[in-house]
C-alpha positions in Angstrom: 104.0 77.7 127.0 102.7 79.7 124.0 106.1 79.3 122.3 105.9 75.5 122.7 102.4 75.4 121.3 103.4 77.6 118.4 106.4 75.3 117.7 104.2 72.2 117.7 101.6 73.9 115.4 104.4 74.8 113.0 105.7 71.2 113.1 102.2 70.0 112.2 102.0 72.6 109.5 105.3 71.3 108.0 103.9 67.7 108.1 100.6 68.7 106.5 102.4 70.7 103.8 104.7 67.8 103.1 101.7 65.5 102.9 99.8 67.7 100.5 102.8 68.3 98.1 104.2 65.2 96.4 107.6 66.9 95.7 108.3 67.5 99.4 109.4 64.6 101.7 109.7 64.6 105.5 110.9 61.4 107.1 109.1 61.8 110.4 107.8 64.0 113.2 111.3 64.7 114.6 112.5 65.8 111.2 109.5 68.1 110.9 110.2 69.5 114.3 113.8 70.3 113.3 112.6 71.8 110.0 110.1 74.0 111.9 112.8 75.2 114.4 115.4 76.0 111.7 112.9 77.6 109.4 111.7 79.7 112.3 115.3 80.8 113.1 116.0 81.6 109.4 112.7 83.5 109.1 113.6 85.5 112.2 117.2 86.5 111.3 118.1 85.9 107.6 114.8 86.6 105.9 114.5 90.3 106.9 118.2 90.8 105.9 117.5 89.3 102.5 114.4 91.4 102.1 116.4 94.6 102.7 119.2 93.5 100.4 116.8 92.7 97.6 114.5 95.7 98.1 115.0 97.2 94.7 114.1 94.1 92.8 111.3 93.4 95.2 109.8 96.9 94.5 110.3 96.3 90.7 108.4 93.0 90.9 105.8 94.4 93.2 106.8 92.0 96.0 106.7 88.8 94.0 110.4 88.3 94.4 109.6 87.6 98.1 108.3 84.2 96.9 111.7 83.5 95.2 113.5 84.3 98.5 111.2 82.0 100.5 111.8 79.2 98.0 115.5 79.6 98.2 115.3 79.5 102.0 113.3 76.3 101.9 115.9 74.8 99.6 118.6 75.9 102.1 116.7 74.2 104.9 116.4 71.1 102.9 120.2 71.1 102.4 120.8 71.5 106.1 118.3 69.0 107.6 118.7 65.3 106.8 115.4 63.6 106.2 113.8 66.7 104.6 114.0 66.7 100.8 112.5 69.1 98.3 112.6 67.9 94.7 113.1 71.3 93.1 112.7 75.1 93.1 109.0 75.0 92.2 108.2 72.5 94.9 110.1 74.7 97.4 108.0 77.7 96.3 104.8 75.6 96.6 105.9 74.4 100.1 106.6 77.9 101.2 103.2 79.1 100.0 101.3 76.2 101.6 103.3 76.6 104.8 102.5 80.3 104.9 98.8 79.7 104.3 98.6 77.0 107.0 100.5 79.0 109.5 98.4 82.1 108.9 95.2 80.1 109.3 96.5 78.4 112.5 97.7 81.7 114.1 94.5 83.4 113.2 92.6 80.7 115.3 95.2 80.9 118.1 
């Protein structure tokens, strides 16, 4: 049951982030649910691998390259999911930051 609640909270976080940022467009609740599921899967499997592969540049930039990785993953999700559109790299980075802030706030309450 906790996984279902977490998924619904992530879906609401995607909707809120898309509502806040004018460069991110989500066509509806079902699209936001699909975005939350795919983004969760990508964060669980691909993101750690990318962090390990880019460790030298991440150390060189004091961890700021992690934001670039997150923005590229958001752009990847927008390419996969129909109905989810991000207008550019900077909007993807802003979406990733807002989504991370909302998720950390929600999971701190949970």
